[in-house]
Structures are given as structure tokens and as C-alpha cells.
C-alpha positions as CSV (number, residue, x, y, z in Angstrom):
1,M,-0.1,0.3,0.1
2,T,3.1,2.5,1.0
3,T,4.4,1.9,-2.6
4,F,1.2,3.5,-4.3
5,W,1.4,6.1,-2.0
6,F,5.1,6.6,-2.5
7,S,4.4,7.5,-6.4
8,S,2.7,10.8,-5.2
9,I,5.8,11.9,-3.2
10,P,7.8,13.5,-5.9
11,V,4.6,15.1,-7.3
12,A,3.9,16.6,-4.1
13,F,7.2,18.1,-3.6
14,L,7.4,19.5,-7.0
15,T,3.8,21.0,-6.6
16,L,5.0,22.9,-3.4
17,I,8.1,24.3,-5.1
18,R,6.1,25.4,-8.1
19,F,3.1,27.1,-5.9
20,L,5.8,28.8,-4.1
21,K,7.9,30.0,-6.9
22,N,5.2,30.9,-9.2
23,R,2.6,32.5,-6.9
24,N,3.7,36.0,-7.9
25,L,3.7,35.3,-11.7
26,F,0.4,33.5,-11.8
27,I,-2.0,36.6,-12.0
28,E,-0.8,39.6,-13.5
29,K,-1.4,42.5,-11.5
30,D,1.0,45.5,-13.0
31,L,-1.8,46.4,-15.0
32,R,-1.7,50.0,-17.0
33,R,-3.4,51.0,-19.9
34,I,-0.9,51.9,-22.8
35,P,-2.5,52.8,-26.2
36,N,-0.3,51.2,-28.3
37,D,-2.5,48.2,-29.5
38,P,-2.1,45.3,-31.5
39,V,-5.1,43.2,-33.1
40,I,-6.4,40.5,-31.0
41,I,-8.8,38.3,-32.4
42,F,-10.8,36.8,-29.7
43,Q,-11.6,33.0,-31.1
44,I,-14.5,31.2,-29.8
45,T,-14.4,27.8,-31.2
46,T,-18.0,25.9,-30.9
47,R,-20.2,23.5,-32.3
48,S,-23.3,25.8,-32.1
49,A,-23.6,29.2,-30.6
50,T,-27.1,28.7,-31.0
51,K,-27.8,25.4,-29.0
52,T,-24.9,26.7,-26.4
53,P,-26.3,30.0,-25.1
54,V,-23.3,30.7,-23.0
55,V,-21.5,31.6,-26.2
56,N,-23.2,35.0,-26.1
57,R,-22.1,35.4,-22.5
58,G,-18.6,35.2,-23.8
59,I,-19.1,37.4,-26.6
60,K,-21.0,40.2,-24.3
61,S,-17.9,39.7,-21.9
62,I,-15.4,40.7,-24.5
63,I,-17.3,43.8,-25.7
64,D,-18.1,45.1,-22.2
65,S,-14.3,44.4,-20.9
66,S,-12.8,46.1,-24.1
67,L,-15.1,49.0,-23.9
68,K,-14.3,49.5,-20.0
69,I,-10.5,49.8,-20.7
70,K,-11.2,51.7,-24.0
71,Y,-9.8,49.0,-26.2
72,Y,-11.1,49.0,-29.9
73,D,-9.1,47.4,-32.1
74,Y,-10.1,43.9,-31.8
75,L,-12.2,41.1,-33.5
76,I,-14.5,38.5,-32.2
77,S,-14.4,35.3,-34.6
78,I,-17.0,32.5,-33.7
79,V,-15.9,29.2,-35.5
80,S,-18.9,26.8,-35.6
81,D,-20.4,23.9,-37.2
82,D,-23.6,25.3,-37.1
83,P,-25.0,27.4,-40.1
84,Q,-27.9,28.8,-37.8
85,D,-25.4,30.5,-35.9
86,I,-25.1,33.2,-39.0
87,T,-28.8,34.3,-37.9
88,T,-28.3,33.9,-34.2
89,L,-25.4,36.1,-33.9
90,S,-26.7,38.9,-36.5
91,S,-27.5,41.1,-33.9
92,I,-23.8,41.5,-32.5
93,N,-21.7,44.4,-33.2
94,D,-19.4,44.8,-36.3
95,N,-16.5,43.4,-34.4
96,C,-18.1,40.1,-34.6
97,E,-17.7,37.8,-37.5
98,V,-19.1,34.0,-37.8
99,I,-17.0,31.4,-39.7
100,I,-19.1,28.4,-40.7
101,V,-16.8,25.3,-41.1
102,D,-17.5,24.1,-44.6
103,K,-19.0,20.3,-44.5
104,K,-17.0,19.5,-47.5
105,F,-13.7,20.6,-45.7
106,V,-10.9,17.9,-45.6
107,T,-8.3,17.9,-43.3
108,Y,-6.2,15.2,-41.3
109,A,-7.6,16.5,-38.0
110,I,-11.0,15.8,-36.4
111,K,-13.8,17.8,-34.5
112,K,-12.1,20.6,-32.8
113,G,-8.9,20.5,-34.4
114,R,-10.7,20.3,-37.7
115,A,-12.4,23.7,-36.8
116,L,-9.3,25.2,-35.9
117,Q,-7.5,24.4,-38.7
118,Y,-10.2,25.6,-41.1
119,A,-10.1,29.1,-39.2
120,V,-6.2,29.1,-39.9
121,E,-7.0,28.9,-43.6
122,Y,-9.8,31.1,-43.7
123,R,-7.7,33.9,-42.0
124,R,-4.9,33.1,-44.6
125,K,-7.1,33.7,-47.5
126,L,-7.9,37.1,-45.9
127,G,-4.4,37.9,-45.2
128,K,-4.6,38.0,-41.7
129,N,-2.0,35.4,-40.5
130,T,0.8,38.0,-40.0
131,S,2.6,39.1,-37.2
132,K,0.3,42.2,-36.7
133,Y,-2.6,40.0,-35.7
134,W,-2.5,37.9,-32.2
135,I,-5.2,34.8,-31.5
136,F,-6.7,34.4,-28.2
137,H,-8.7,30.9,-27.9
138,M,-11.6,30.6,-26.0
139,D,-14.1,27.8,-25.2
140,D,-18.1,28.0,-25.4
141,E,-18.3,29.1,-21.9
142,S,-15.2,31.2,-21.6
143,Y,-15.7,34.7,-19.9
144,V,-13.1,37.7,-20.2
145,T,-12.6,40.4,-17.9
146,S,-11.0,43.5,-18.3
147,Q,-8.0,42.2,-16.5
148,T,-7.6,39.4,-19.2
149,I,-7.4,42.0,-22.0
150,L,-5.0,44.3,-20.3
151,S,-2.6,41.2,-19.3
152,L,-2.9,40.3,-23.1
153,L,-1.7,43.8,-24.3
154,K,1.1,44.0,-21.7
155,F,2.2,40.4,-22.9
156,I,2.4,41.6,-26.6
157,R,3.9,44.8,-25.7
158,E,6.9,43.7,-23.5
159,S,7.5,39.7,-24.2
160,N,9.4,38.3,-27.2
161,A,7.5,35.1,-26.8
162,I,4.8,34.2,-29.6
163,A,2.4,32.0,-27.5
164,S,1.1,32.2,-23.8
165,E,-1.4,31.1,-21.5
166,G,-2.8,32.4,-18.3
167,P,-4.9,30.7,-15.3
168,I,-8.3,29.7,-15.5
169,F,-10.9,29.6,-12.7
170,Y,-14.0,28.1,-12.5
171,P,-16.7,30.1,-10.7
172,L,-19.5,30.2,-13.5
173,K,-22.7,28.2,-12.8
174,F,-20.9,26.8,-10.0
175,E,-24.0,26.2,-7.6
176,S,-26.1,25.1,-10.9
177,A,-23.2,22.2,-11.3
178,N,-23.4,18.9,-9.2
179,F,-21.7,19.8,-6.0
180,L,-19.3,17.0,-6.3
181,T,-18.1,18.0,-9.6
182,A,-18.0,21.6,-8.7
183,I,-15.8,20.9,-5.8
184,A,-13.6,18.5,-7.8
185,E,-13.2,21.3,-10.2
186,S,-11.0,23.1,-7.3
187,V,-7.7,21.2,-8.4
188,R,-7.6,22.7,-11.7
189,P,-6.7,26.5,-10.5
190,F,-4.2,25.1,-8.3
191,T,-2.4,22.9,-10.9
192,C,-2.3,26.3,-13.2
193,Y,0.6,27.0,-10.8
194,D,2.4,24.2,-12.6
195,C,1.4,25.5,-15.7
196,V,3.7,28.7,-15.2
197,S,6.6,26.3,-15.1
198,Q,5.4,24.5,-18.3
199,M,5.0,27.5,-20.0
200,T,8.1,29.3,-18.9
201,N,10.7,26.3,-18.8
202,P,8.9,24.2,-21.9
203,P,8.5,21.8,-23.5
204,P,4.9,21.9,-22.1
205,L,3.5,18.5,-20.7
206,H,0.2,19.7,-21.4
207,M,-1.7,23.0,-22.7
208,H,-5.2,24.6,-22.2
209,G,-7.0,24.8,-25.2
210,S,-8.4,28.1,-23.9
211,N,-7.0,31.1,-22.6
212,L,-4.3,30.4,-25.2
213,L,-2.8,33.4,-26.9
214,V,-0.8,33.0,-30.1
215,R,0.5,35.0,-32.9
216,S,-1.4,34.7,-36.0
217,D,1.5,33.7,-38.2
218,I,2.9,31.4,-35.7
219,E,-0.3,29.5,-35.6
220,D,-0.4,29.3,-39.4
221,S,3.1,27.9,-39.7
222,I,2.0,25.0,-36.8
223,G,-1.6,24.2,-37.9
224,W,-3.8,22.0,-36.4
225,N,-3.7,19.2,-38.6
226,F,-2.2,16.6,-36.2
227,G,-4.4,13.7,-37.0
228,P,-7.4,11.9,-34.8
229,T,-6.0,13.1,-31.4
230,L,-8.5,14.3,-28.7
231,A,-5.8,16.5,-27.1
232,E,-4.6,18.9,-30.2
233,D,-3.8,21.7,-28.0
234,Q,-1.0,19.6,-26.1
235,F,0.5,18.6,-29.4
236,F,0.2,22.3,-30.6
237,G,2.3,23.5,-27.6
238,Y,5.1,21.2,-28.0
239,K,5.6,21.7,-31.8
240,I,5.6,25.4,-31.2
241,Y,8.5,24.7,-28.9
242,E,10.2,22.2,-31.3
243,K,9.9,24.7,-34.1
244,Y,10.7,28.0,-32.2
245,G,12.7,27.0,-29.1
246,S,12.4,27.4,-25.6
247,K,12.0,31.1,-25.7
248,S,9.1,31.1,-27.8
249,L,6.4,30.2,-25.0
250,G,5.4,32.4,-21.7
251,W,2.8,33.3,-19.5
252,H,0.6,36.3,-19.5
253,G,-1.3,36.0,-16.5
254,G,-4.7,36.9,-17.8
255,I,-7.4,35.0,-16.0
256,L,-10.2,33.4,-17.9
257,L,-13.4,32.6,-16.2
258,E,-15.2,29.1,-17.0
259,Q,-17.5,26.6,-15.3
260,P,-17.1,23.2,-14.0
261,P,-18.6,20.3,-15.6
262,L,-22.5,20.2,-14.6
263,N,-22.8,16.6,-13.6
264,I,-20.7,13.5,-12.9
265,K,-20.7,11.8,-16.5
266,D,-19.4,15.0,-17.9
267,H,-17.0,15.7,-15.6
268,F,-15.8,11.6,-16.3
269,M,-15.7,12.4,-20.1
270,Q,-14.0,15.4,-20.0
271,R,-10.9,13.9,-17.9
272,R,-11.0,10.6,-19.7
273,R,-10.7,12.9,-23.3
274,W,-7.7,14.3,-21.7
275,V,-5.9,11.0,-20.8
276,L,-6.8,9.4,-24.0
277,G,-5.5,12.2,-25.9
278,S,-2.2,12.2,-24.2
279,L,-1.8,8.4,-24.8
280,Q,-2.5,9.0,-28.4
281,N,0.2,11.8,-28.6
282,I,2.6,10.1,-26.5
283,N,4.2,8.1,-29.0
284,K,5.1,11.2,-31.1
285,F,7.4,12.8,-28.7
286,P,10.9,12.1,-28.1
287,I,12.2,9.6,-25.3
288,I,12.7,12.0,-22.3
289,H,9.6,14.1,-23.0
290,K,7.5,10.6,-23.2
291,F,8.9,9.5,-19.9
292,K,7.5,12.7,-18.2
293,M,4.3,12.1,-19.5
294,M,4.0,8.5,-18.6
295,F,5.3,9.4,-15.3
296,K,2.4,12.1,-14.9
297,L,-0.2,9.6,-16.4
298,V,0.9,6.7,-14.2
299,T,0.6,8.9,-11.1
300,Y,-2.9,9.8,-12.1
301,F,-3.5,6.4,-12.7
302,L,-2.2,5.3,-9.2
303,G,-4.2,7.9,-7.5
304,F,-7.4,5.9,-7.8
305,V,-5.7,2.7,-7.2
306,S,-4.1,3.7,-3.7
307,G,-7.4,5.6,-2.8
308,V,-9.5,2.2,-3.5
309,T,-6.8,0.2,-1.8
310,S,-6.5,2.4,1.3
311,I,-10.4,2.5,1.5
312,I,-10.5,-1.6,1.5
313,L,-7.8,-1.8,3.8
314,Y,-8.9,0.8,6.3
315,I,-12.3,-1.2,6.4
316,H,-10.7,-4.3,6.8
317,N,-8.7,-3.3,9.8
318,Q,-11.4,-1.5,11.5
319,V,-13.9,-4.2,11.5
320,P,-12.4,-5.9,14.5
321,N,-12.4,-2.3,15.9
322,L,-16.0,-2.0,15.4
323,L,-16.8,-5.3,16.9
324,L,-14.9,-4.6,19.9
325,L,-16.8,-1.4,20.0
326,S,-19.8,-3.4,19.9
327,S,-18.4,-5.8,23.0
328,I,-17.6,-2.7,24.8
329,N,-21.1,-1.2,24.6
330,E,-22.5,-4.5,25.6
331,I,-20.1,-4.3,28.7
332,N,-21.2,-0.9,29.4
333,Q,-24.8,-1.8,29.5
334,N,-24.5,-4.7,31.6
335,V,-22.1,-3.2,34.3
336,N,-22.6,0.4,33.8
337,L,-19.3,1.1,32.7
338,D,-18.3,4.7,32.9
339,T,-19.1,6.7,29.7
340,T,-15.7,8.5,29.7
341,M,-13.6,5.2,30.1
342,W,-15.7,3.9,27.2
343,F,-14.9,6.9,24.8
344,D,-11.2,6.8,25.9
345,K,-10.8,3.4,24.7
346,L,-12.7,4.1,21.5
347,M,-10.4,6.7,20.7
348,N,-7.2,4.6,21.7
349,I,-8.5,1.8,19.1
350,F,-8.5,4.5,16.2
351,S,-5.8,6.9,17.1
352,S,-3.3,3.8,17.3
353,Q,-3.3,3.5,13.5
354,T,-2.8,7.1,12.5
355,I,0.0,8.7,11.1
356,V,0.3,11.1,13.9
357,H,0.7,8.1,16.5
358,T,3.3,6.5,14.1
359,L,5.2,10.0,14.0
360,V,5.2,9.7,17.9
361,N,5.8,6.2,18.5
362,G,7.4,4.6,15.6
363,S,10.8,3.5,14.7
364,P,13.0,6.2,12.6
365,I,12.1,4.6,9.4
366,E,8.3,4.5,10.3
367,V,8.7,8.2,11.5
368,A,10.3,9.0,7.8
369,V,7.8,7.2,6.0
370,G,5.2,8.8,8.0
371,S,6.3,12.2,7.9
372,M,6.3,12.0,3.7
373,L,3.2,10.3,3.6
374,L,1.6,13.3,6.0
375,F,3.4,15.9,3.8
376,T,1.9,14.4,0.8
377,S,-1.8,14.1,2.3
378,L,-1.3,17.8,3.6
379,M,-0.3,19.0,-0.1
380,W,-3.3,17.3,-1.6
381,L,-5.9,18.5,1.2
382,L,-4.2,22.3,0.5
383,S,-4.5,21.8,-3.3
384,Y,-8.3,21.3,-3.1
385,Q,-8.8,24.4,-0.5
386,I,-6.5,26.8,-2.3
387,G,-8.1,25.8,-5.8
388,L,-11.6,26.3,-4.4
389,F,-10.7,29.5,-2.9
390,L,-9.5,30.8,-6.4
391,N,-12.5,29.6,-8.1
392,L,-15.1,31.3,-5.5
393,Q,-13.4,34.6,-5.1
394,Y,-14.5,35.3,-8.9
395,S,-18.4,34.2,-7.9
396,K,-21.1,36.1,-6.3
397,I,-21.6,33.2,-3.4
398,G,-21.6,34.8,0.1
399,W,-19.2,33.9,2.7
400,P,-21.5,31.9,4.5
401,K,-21.9,29.6,1.5
402,K,-18.2,29.7,0.6
403,M,-17.2,28.6,3.9
404,L,-19.7,25.7,3.7
405,F,-18.0,24.7,0.2
406,H,-14.5,24.5,2.0
407,L,-16.1,22.3,4.9
408,Q,-17.5,19.8,2.0
409,A,-14.3,19.8,0.3
410,L,-12.6,18.8,3.4
411,V,-15.1,16.1,4.7
412,L,-15.6,14.7,1.3
413,C,-11.9,14.9,0.1
414,I,-11.8,11.1,-0.3
415,V,-14.7,10.8,-2.5
416,I,-13.8,13.9,-4.5
417,G,-10.1,12.3,-5.1
418,L,-11.9,9.1,-6.4
419,I,-14.2,10.9,-8.9
420,E,-11.1,12.9,-9.9
421,T,-8.8,10.0,-10.5
422,F,-11.3,7.4,-11.7
423,P,-11.4,8.6,-15.3
424,A,-7.3,8.1,-15.6
425,F,-7.8,4.5,-14.5
426,W,-10.4,3.9,-16.7
427,A,-9.0,5.7,-20.0
428,M,-5.6,3.9,-19.5
429,I,-7.2,0.4,-19.2
430,E,-9.5,1.3,-22.2
431,F,-6.6,2.5,-24.2
432,C,-4.3,-0.8,-23.6
433,I,-7.1,-3.3,-24.3
434,K,-8.1,-1.1,-27.8
435,N,-4.4,-1.1,-28.4
436,K,-4.1,-4.7,-27.9
437,I,-6.9,-5.8,-30.4
438,N,-6.0,-3.0,-33.2
439,K,-4.1,-5.4,-35.4
440,K,-3.6,-2.7,-37.8
441,K,-1.4,-0.7,-35.2
442,T,-3.2,2.8,-36.7
443,I,-4.3,5.5,-34.1
444,Q,-7.2,4.7,-32.5
445,V,-10.2,7.0,-33.2
446,Y,-12.3,7.8,-29.9
447,D,-15.7,9.5,-29.6
448,F,-15.8,13.0,-29.0
449,Y,-18.1,13.6,-26.1
450,V,-19.3,17.2,-25.9
451,I,-20.3,18.2,-22.3
452,N,-23.2,20.2,-21.4
453,K,-22.9,23.9,-21.0
């Protein structure tokens, strides 16, 4: 059992180091409006804005935030598969264009990657794939603030990098989502501290498909034509590093607000897609990068294994204690045993198996192992609490409810951990089975599940 938990110790130490190192870079704070504006194309890639009303919310956030800081040299580009979106979005201002992906468009990419590639070729025909234009990628539910735009403008003005990212928080529709998936989403803002290091010390092991700023001519040179992968953004980030070097990527620090999956199934399918996409891409990377990715995925996989094993062992070990409790209760009833004595015996039974007891009474080896496992557990709990704080600070939820969510995250941490890691466990087994029966050894094409927004 200890072996499973040991797999997370290096990750816990690295997480703490990157949290402390990147906390000042995480959110850009030194923001001033300097009128020397490049053209930013805010691109929202969607299957249908007509069937996904939150797209309108994202468009409005761009218009309102730009107006607030008096930034006018921008364009909103809605890339969609639904021709009805032309009518649906016809009332939006002149800065908004709707690009419908031609059904006859042929490319090696699939789903979202196909739409992204179509947008690149569309802009190429209009002469917009030049260093004058920057593309800011957003998802259906993405919401821009004035801090976002000021951070983008500062990055373009002051940095030499050609692609960058910023943190994503998930306060939107927080109370509309299943409370387990909403709390489980807390881990994502915290992992963004690691994203800072991924982008400033590339190559990145992962990259967000939204809150991604890239110069238009660079996106044109890389493209999105990576084949049937579910993680086209991850491959895109590596290709920029490979072609333009370690100085090509950066961190702009502009926040983007999004929403958690609204139900358990959406949460599962989203995480499953990330893992399957990484497994599809892994053989295309060099050996060192491949090893880092595999270690990350295996740690994710073992998170579920160790959680389930811990619960089983705990139940197995505590059944005798529960039986003993029952016996004590019978004695208490028969001989009127003092309640305080009964409670003390009960606490001694359970506390004798805690990490704290091991640290106080164990051998040097047990103390060392217990200390490392305690550190890992505390970092795990801390990641949810900090991430939840970052999500909730941008919501309109009152402080009493916020405190209740923090308490729920603490009490339900084991359940949430299993919900978060089970998709990785399932996806890796699914991938291995499909790979084994794939006689042609071609890249497996998986369903692209679209979550509710």
C-alpha cells in the first residue's frame, strides 16, 4: 500500500516548489492602459452558438471588458459547425464575425482540431495570418474580464514570446453544477501554478486549449492538422517549442473564467478525453518528454488505485475495532461502565493507527515514511482548498456558503479524489485494451463527447 502512496511524493514536492515559485507570476497585477494596440482576434470555437447559449455570454464579456478599458482594435471570431449561428449572432456588433466550417472541408484533424485548422486557412485567405494579428483562443463558456485584456496587451507589448497562457478559474454556474463536480474542479486552478513552469520552462507536458494567446503567423506555420487526437492543444504546444525554441512560450497572467462540468458524466468524459489524448500523442514525442508524460499519467492512474486500496484496507482493519466497540457497548450496558472510560478506549483504538501516532511512537524508518505520507496528504488537501478559494473569489456566492463549500471539500476529500482519478484509471485500461486488439496498429479514433454547457 505504501508503494502506491510513494508514487505521489515527488509530485507533492514539485507541486509545493512550483506553487511557491510561481505565486507572484500567476496572476498579472501590474496593469496599465498604454494605447499602443495590436489587433487581437478573440476566437470562440464551438459546435453551435445557437444550441450553446453561454457563447453569447462570452461575446458580451469581450465587448464589455474592451469598452471598460477603451480598447477597440479587436475582432470576435465565432468558429462554428452550425449554419444557424449566422442568424443567431446577426445582432452582435460589427466587431463580430461568424465562420462556418465547410462540411466539404477535408483535413487530417478531427472535431475541434478540424475547426481550428479551418479557421487558420480562412484567415490565410484574408491576409490575417501575419505578425500584426494575435489569436486568443476561448471555449464556449469562457468569460473575459478587463484584467484579461490588459494582461494580453502587456504581454504582447513587453514579451518576446510568441505564444502564452494564463490561469483559468471555474466560478461560473458553480451552484448549478453537481456539488461534487464543482468541488472536484478546485484542483484545476491549483495545478495552474505548475502550468506557469510548463510554459516558461518548456516543453510543456500539457496546454490549455482556452486562454491561449498565439501570434497569428505562428499558428499558421504550425496549424492544427495533427490527426485523430483528442488533445490537439497539447501537441500544438510541443510543436511551437520544437520549431521556435524554449523562448517561444510564456505566461501572460490574464485570468479566464469558465464553469465546472455540470454533472458526474460530463466530468468523467472530460477527464477521460484528456488522458486518451495524451496517450494518443505520447509516441510522437522524444524519449525524455515521453517518460515525463508517462510518469504523470501513471501517477494519475495510481491515485485511484491507492485511494481504493486504502479504503479497502481501512475497512478491513477497522472491522475488528467495530466489533470490539460493540462488545464494549454490551459491557457498558451490563456493568454500567463509565462513559468517559468507554470513549477513551474507543479513541485509543482508532488513534493507534494514525500517521500522528506513528510519528510519535514509531521507529526512525516509520517516522520518515509517516512524515513523507503526511506531507503528501497535506499537500493534497491544500490543493483543493486553495483551488476552491480561487474559484469562489470570482463568484457571487456569499461567505457563509463559501465556507460551507470549503468544509464539504475537506469532509468529502476522499470521494472527490476518487471522482477525479477514476477517469484516468478507466482511460488507461481502455486505451491498453483497444491497442492490444488493434491489429493494424493505427491511431485509435475515440468518440468526442461534448459536455453540457
